[in-house]
C-alpha positions in Angstrom: -43.7 25.5 -80.0 -40.3 24.5 -78.6 -39.9 28.0 -77.1 -43.3 27.6 -75.5 -42.4 24.3 -74.0 -39.0 25.6 -72.7 -40.8 28.6 -71.2 -43.3 26.4 -69.4 -40.5 24.2 -68.1 -38.5 27.1 -66.8 -41.5 28.6 -65.2 -42.3 25.2 -63.5 -38.7 24.9 -62.2 -38.9 28.4 -60.9 -42.0 27.7 -59.0 -40.5 24.5 -57.5 -37.4 26.4 -56.4 -39.5 29.1 -54.8 -41.6 26.5 -53.0 -38.6 24.7 -51.7 -37.0 28.0 -50.5 -40.2 29.0 -48.8 -40.4 25.5 -47.1 -36.8 25.8 -45.8 -37.5 29.4 -44.6 -40.7 28.2 -42.8 -38.7 25.3 -41.2 -36.0 27.7 -40.0 -38.6 30.1 -38.6 -40.5 27.3 -36.9 -37.2 26.0 -35.4 -36.3 29.4 -34.1 -39.8 30.0 -32.6 -40.1 26.5 -31.1 -39.5 26.7 -27.4 -36.5 24.5 -26.2 -37.2 22.4 -23.1 -34.2 22.8 -20.7 -33.9 20.7 -17.6 -32.1 22.7 -14.9 -31.0 20.7 -11.9 -30.9 22.7 -8.7 -27.9 22.4 -6.4 -30.0 20.6 -3.9 -31.1 18.0 -6.5 -27.5 17.4 -7.5 -26.5 16.9 -3.8 -29.4 14.4 -3.3 -28.1 12.4 -6.3 -24.5 12.5 -5.0 -25.8 11.3 -1.6 -27.6 8.3 -3.2 -24.4 7.4 -5.2 -22.4 7.5 -1.9 -24.9 5.3 -0.1 -24.9 2.8 -3.0 -21.1 2.6 -2.9 -21.2 1.9 0.8 -23.8 -0.8 0.4 -21.7 -2.5 -2.3 -18.8 -2.8 0.0 -20.6 -5.4 2.1 -20.6 -8.8 0.3 -24.0 -10.3 -0.3 -23.3 -13.3 1.8 -22.7 -11.1 4.8 -26.0 -9.1 4.5 -28.1 -10.8 7.1 -29.2 -7.4 8.3 -29.9 -4.6 5.9 -27.2 -2.0 5.4 -28.6 1.3 6.7 -26.5 4.3 5.8 -26.1 6.6 8.8 -24.5 10.1 8.7 -21.5 8.6 10.6 -20.9 6.4 7.5 -20.4 9.5 5.3 -18.2 12.5 5.3 -15.6 10.8 7.5 -13.0 13.4 8.5 -9.6 13.0 7.0 -6.3 13.9 8.5 -3.0 14.6 6.9 -1.0 13.1 9.8 0.5 9.6 9.6 -0.1 7.7 12.8 2.4 5.0 12.0 3.1 4.0 15.7 -0.5 2.8 16.2 -2.0 -0.5 15.1 -5.8 -1.4 15.0 -7.2 -4.9 15.5 -10.9 -5.1 14.6 -13.0 -8.2 15.1 -16.7 -8.0 14.0 -18.7 -11.1 14.6 -22.2 -10.9 13.2 -23.2 -14.3 11.6 -22.9 -17.0 14.2 -23.3 -20.6 13.1 -25.5 -21.8 16.1 -26.4 -18.6 17.9 -28.5 -15.5 17.1 -26.8 -13.1 14.8 -25.5 -9.7 16.1 -27.2 -6.9 14.1 -24.8 -4.6 12.2 -21.6 -5.9 13.8 -19.8 -6.2 10.4 -20.9 -2.7 9.4 -19.7 -1.5 12.8 -16.2 -2.9 12.3 -15.9 -1.8 8.7 -16.8 1.8 9.4 -14.6 1.9 12.6 -11.7 0.7 10.3 -12.4 3.7 8.0 -12.2 6.1 10.9 -8.9 4.5 12.0 -7.4 5.2 8.6 -9.0 8.5 7.5 -9.5 10.2 10.8 -6.9 8.8 13.1 -4.2 8.6 10.4 -3.3 4.9 10.7 -1.7 3.5 7.5 -3.9 1.0 5.8 -1.6 -1.9 6.5 -1.7 -1.1 10.2 -5.4 -1.9 10.3 -6.3 -5.6 10.7 -10.0 -6.6 10.3 -11.5 -10.0 10.9 -15.2 -10.5 9.9 -17.1 -13.4 11.4 -14.0 -14.7 13.1 -13.6 -18.3 14.2 -11.7 -19.2 17.3 -8.6 -19.8 15.2 -8.8 -16.3 13.7 -9.4 -14.6 17.0 -6.2 -16.3 18.4 -4.4 -15.3 15.2 -5.4 -11.6 15.9 -3.8 -11.8 19.4 -0.7 -13.6 18.1 -0.3 -10.8 15.5 -0.4 -8.2 18.2 2.3 -10.1 20.1 4.5 -10.3 17.0 4.2 -6.6 16.3 4.9 -5.7 20.0 8.0 -7.9 19.9 9.2 -6.5 16.6 8.8 -2.9 17.8 10.1 -3.6 21.4 6.7 -2.5 22.7 7.0 1.0 21.2 3.6 0.9 19.7 0.0 1.9 20.5 -2.8 -0.7 20.0 -6.5 -0.2 19.4 -8.5 -3.3 20.0 -12.1 -3.3 18.8 -14.7 -6.1 19.2 -18.3 -6.2 18.1 -20.2 -9.5 18.7 -21.5 -11.8 21.4 -20.0 -11.8 24.9 -21.1 -14.3 27.6 -20.1 -15.6 31.0 -19.2 -19.2 31.7 -22.0 -20.8 33.8 -19.5 -22.4 36.3 -16.8 -19.8 36.8 -18.8 -16.6 35.7 -15.7 -15.6 33.8 -16.5 -13.3 30.8 -15.7 -14.5 27.3 -15.7 -13.2 23.7 -17.5 -15.7 21.4 -16.1 -16.8 18.1 -18.8 -17.4 15.4 -18.2 -21.2 15.3 -19.3 -22.0 18.9 -22.7 -23.0 20.1 -22.2 -22.0 23.8 -19.6 -20.8 26.1 -16.7 -23.2 26.1 -13.5 -22.1 27.8 -11.5 -24.3 25.4 -12.6 -22.4 22.3 -13.7 -19.0 23.5 -11.5 -15.9 24.4 -11.7 -14.9 28.0 -11.5 -11.2 28.9 -9.1 -12.1 31.7 -6.7 -13.8 29.2 -7.1 -11.0 26.7 -6.2 -8.3 29.2 -3.3 -10.3 30.6 -1.9 -11.0 27.2 -2.2 -7.4 26.0 -0.9 -6.1 29.4 2.1 -8.3 29.3 3.3 -7.1 25.9 4.9 -3.9 27.2 2.8 -1.9 24.7 3.0 1.8 25.1 -0.8 2.4 25.2 -3.7 0.0 24.6 -7.3 1.1 24.1 -10.0 -1.5 24.0 -13.5 -1.0 22.7 -16.1 -3.8 23.4 -19.5 -3.4 21.7 -20.7 -6.5 23.5 -22.3 -7.3 26.9 -21.6 -10.2 29.2 -24.9 -10.8 30.9 -28.0 -8.7 29.9 -30.0 -10.7 27.3 -32.3 -13.4 28.5 -32.2 -16.9 27.1 -35.1 -18.0 24.9 -36.9 -21.4 25.2 -34.6 -23.1 22.7 -31.4 -21.8 24.5 -30.5 -19.3 21.8 -29.6 -15.7 22.6 -32.0 -13.0 21.7 -31.5 -11.6 18.2 -32.0 -8.1 19.5 -29.3 -8.2 22.2 -25.6 -8.9 22.4 -25.0 -11.3 25.3 -26.6 -13.9 27.5 -28.1 -13.6 31.0 -25.7 -14.2 33.9 -23.7 -11.8 35.9 -20.0 -12.2 35.0 -16.9 -11.6 37.2 -15.3 -8.2 36.8 -12.0 -8.3 34.9 -9.4 -5.6 35.5 -7.4 -4.0 32.6 -3.7 -4.8 32.7 -0.6 -2.8 31.8 -1.1 0.6 30.1 -4.7 -0.1 29.2 -8.1 1.6 29.0 -11.3 -0.4 28.3 -14.5 1.0 26.9 -17.4 -1.4 27.5 -20.8 -1.0 25.9 -22.8 -1.7 29.0 -22.5 -2.5 32.7 -22.4 -6.1 33.9 -26.2 -6.5 34.3 -27.2 -4.7 31.1 -27.6 -5.5 27.4 -25.6 -3.9 24.5 -28.4 -2.9 22.1 -28.5 -2.3 18.4 -29.5 1.2 17.1 -31.7 0.1 14.2 -32.4 3.6 12.9 -28.7 4.2 12.3 -27.7 0.6 11.3 -25.0 0.3 14.1 -24.6 -1.0 17.6 -25.8 1.8 19.9 -22.4 2.0 21.5 -20.5 2.1 18.2 -22.7 4.7 16.7 -22.0 7.3 19.4 -18.3 6.3 19.4 -18.2 7.1 15.7 -20.4 10.2 16.1 -17.9 11.7 18.5 -14.9 10.9 16.3 -16.7 12.5 13.4 -17.7 15.7 15.2 -14.2 16.2 16.7 -12.2 14.8 13.7 -10.6 12.5 16.2 -9.2 15.4 18.3 -10.7 14.1 21.5 -9.3 12.8 24.8 -10.4 9.4 26.1 -12.1 11.1 29.1 -14.1 13.4 26.7 -14.9 10.4 24.5 -16.0 8.3 27.4 -18.2 11.1 28.9 -19.9 11.6 25.6 -20.6 8.0 24.7 -21.8 7.2 28.2 -24.3 10.0 28.4 -25.6 9.6 24.8 -26.0 5.8 24.9 -27.8 5.9 28.2 -30.2 8.6 26.9 -30.9 6.9 23.6 -31.4 3.5 25.1 -34.2 4.9 27.3 -35.8 6.7 24.4 -35.7 3.8 21.9 -36.0 0.7 24.1 -37.1 2.0 27.5 -34.2 0.0 28.7 -31.0 1.5 30.2 -27.6 0.8 28.6 -24.8 2.6 30.3 -21.3 2.2 28.9 -18.3 2.0 31.3 -14.7 3.1 31.1 -12.1 1.5 33.2 -8.3 1.9 33.3 -5.5 -0.1 34.7 -3.6 1.1 37.7 -0.6 1.8 35.6 -2.5 4.1 33.2 -2.1 7.1 35.4 -2.8 9.9 32.9 -5.3 7.9 30.7 -7.9 10.7 30.8 -5.6 12.8 28.5 -4.7 10.0 26.1 -5.8 10.5 22.5 -6.3 8.0 19.7 -4.5 10.2 17.2 
């Protein structure tokens, strides 16, 4: 009887082991046969993802409090050319006034200044501590920028080059018709607390600086006044014809528009129209461009695009002082 019980038990164990072995075998076969889902990203998909990451990084660089206008990522904001040269004899002073306390804002002015600063460092080779940026500058900060230029010119005995860039409102004084750059803390043109172009040019021209290049993405007449006296949100300037101001010393001035025109925003690209084509040329040439070539390109492109987009002409101008004899061949690098 015991032998029978042991035999039955052994037989049952054998059956259980065979069943377990078969189950494992079936599981293995099923696992082998089961198709594996593999996600293969194409090169194009990876590039799209990288592009979105780059755009998000650029957006995060603008503090939330400054984002009155949406940050639109243009091709000139990406793939900024980089140079190996160190342009340590050049200093950049960048004022970008967008959010005015009592006047209409200037679309994309802060973004203009930030990206221009990147081109100064990466493309033109300026050391980072040679690039000075003021966002939403008050009258005090704008005067501080000019005093800093004076200090540097004195320290280097004038043996420096200066790039002065301004994006913001420009306006003429009603009485004198003198043109002014407007700090963000003014409510109208007040000669006591605004920066006149005449004073700016005389100050820079009197510093014995080797070369000064001025970029003004502002106008000094073009935009009409609204009923409440505010400047139009879509234009950079107010309506009056200003006096012409002549550059001084070794100076070349790029202005976004003629006296009677408006400096327009380029909404599609998230920049001022003038600044966009300035950056576009620096990008396509990696900064290896003469001032004459730069002026010709920006003038023609801005005029064409202003007609296409706004049906309103904007023609940038380039003017040089009498002393800047060979300015056409100057380069920013």
